[in-house]
N, C-alpha and C positions, 0 to 999 in steps of 0.2 A: 204219767211217766215220771221217773225219778229226776231229781235235779242234776245228777251226774249220769249222763247217758253212757251206754257202753261204747259208743263210737265217738271217740275224741278226735278232734282235728289235730293232725300231726304237724308240727312246725318243721320247716326244712332245717337241716343241720347247717350251720354257718360257722365260719371261723374268721377271726380278725388277723390271722397269720398272714404275713406278706410273702410266704414262701411255701413250697410244697405243691404236689400235683393236684390238679382240680379233680381228676378222676381217681378215686381211691379204690375202685373195684379191681379184681384180678384181670390180667390180660386175657383176651379171648384165646382159645386153643388154636394153635397153629400160627399165632402172631409171632413175628420175628422182631428181634431188637434191631434198631438202626445200626448201621455200620457193617463191619465184616462178620462173616459167619464163624470166625475163630473165637474161641473163648478168650476173654481178656485176662492177662496175668496180673493179679492184684499186687504182685511184688515188682512189677516192671516200673522203671523210672519214668515218671510223666515227662512228656515233651514240652518244652517251652513253646508258647505260642503268643501271637499278638492278640490282645483283648479286642473285643468288638466295638468298644467305646471310642477307639481312635486315640487313646492316650498312650504315652510312651512308658508305662509301667511294665517292668518284667513280670510275666504271668505264667503260671503253670496250671493246667487243667487236671484236677484230681478225679474227674468224672462225677456224674449225678449233680451237675451245677455247683460243684465245690471247686474253688480256686485258691491258689496261693499267689499273692501279689506282694511285691516290694514297693512301698510308696512312701512319699515324704509328706509330712503334715506339720505345719508350723516349725519348719526347720529340723525336725526329728525324723529319722528313718524308722519305719515300722514294717514288720512282716505280718501281713494280713491273711488269715486263713478263714474263709467265709463261704457260706452258701448263698448263691445268687438266685433271683427269681426274674421272671419276664413281666415287665410292666404291661398290663393289658391295654392301656391307652396308647402308649408309644411303641410297644413291642420291642423295647430295648431291655437288655439284661441289666439288672440293678442289684446292688449288694443288699442282702437281707439282714435280719436281726441276729440270726444264728451265726456266730463266728467269734474269732478272737484276734486282737492285734497285739503283737509282741514287739517291744522295743528291742534294740540290738542286744542289750545285756540279757534280757529274758530269753531271746532266741539262742544265744550262746549257751545259757544254762540248760535249755531244753536239749540242745545238741550234745552236751556233756553227759546227760543221763539217758540218751537214746539207747545205748546198749543195755542198761538196766531195764528199761521199758520193754525192749525186745525179749529179754530173758523172762520177764514176768508174764508175757503172753502165753496162752495155752498152745 
């Protein structure tokens, strides 16, 4: 038999990412999304809610584990737009690597160009 056999052992695909779904396959037919049966309006203003961590940071859920939070760090206020993941050990929601923190000046600049961004969208 040759040195390189036809049947190679497949390694399981792994990821070092700390966010994202564990099941990458398509949803089974007939599966319903959690929540109401109405379609979500992508242009609807997100509702403010209390974060599950028990802190007092104002937070807005953007859906799909993405949150906007206003937080203070070392005396500076930041607007944090970030994807969260569930820690498998503690089952708590934790901030992931994917996201951005804007200081107040950067946030004001983003707000000032928001109309230009809207017009650039298809």
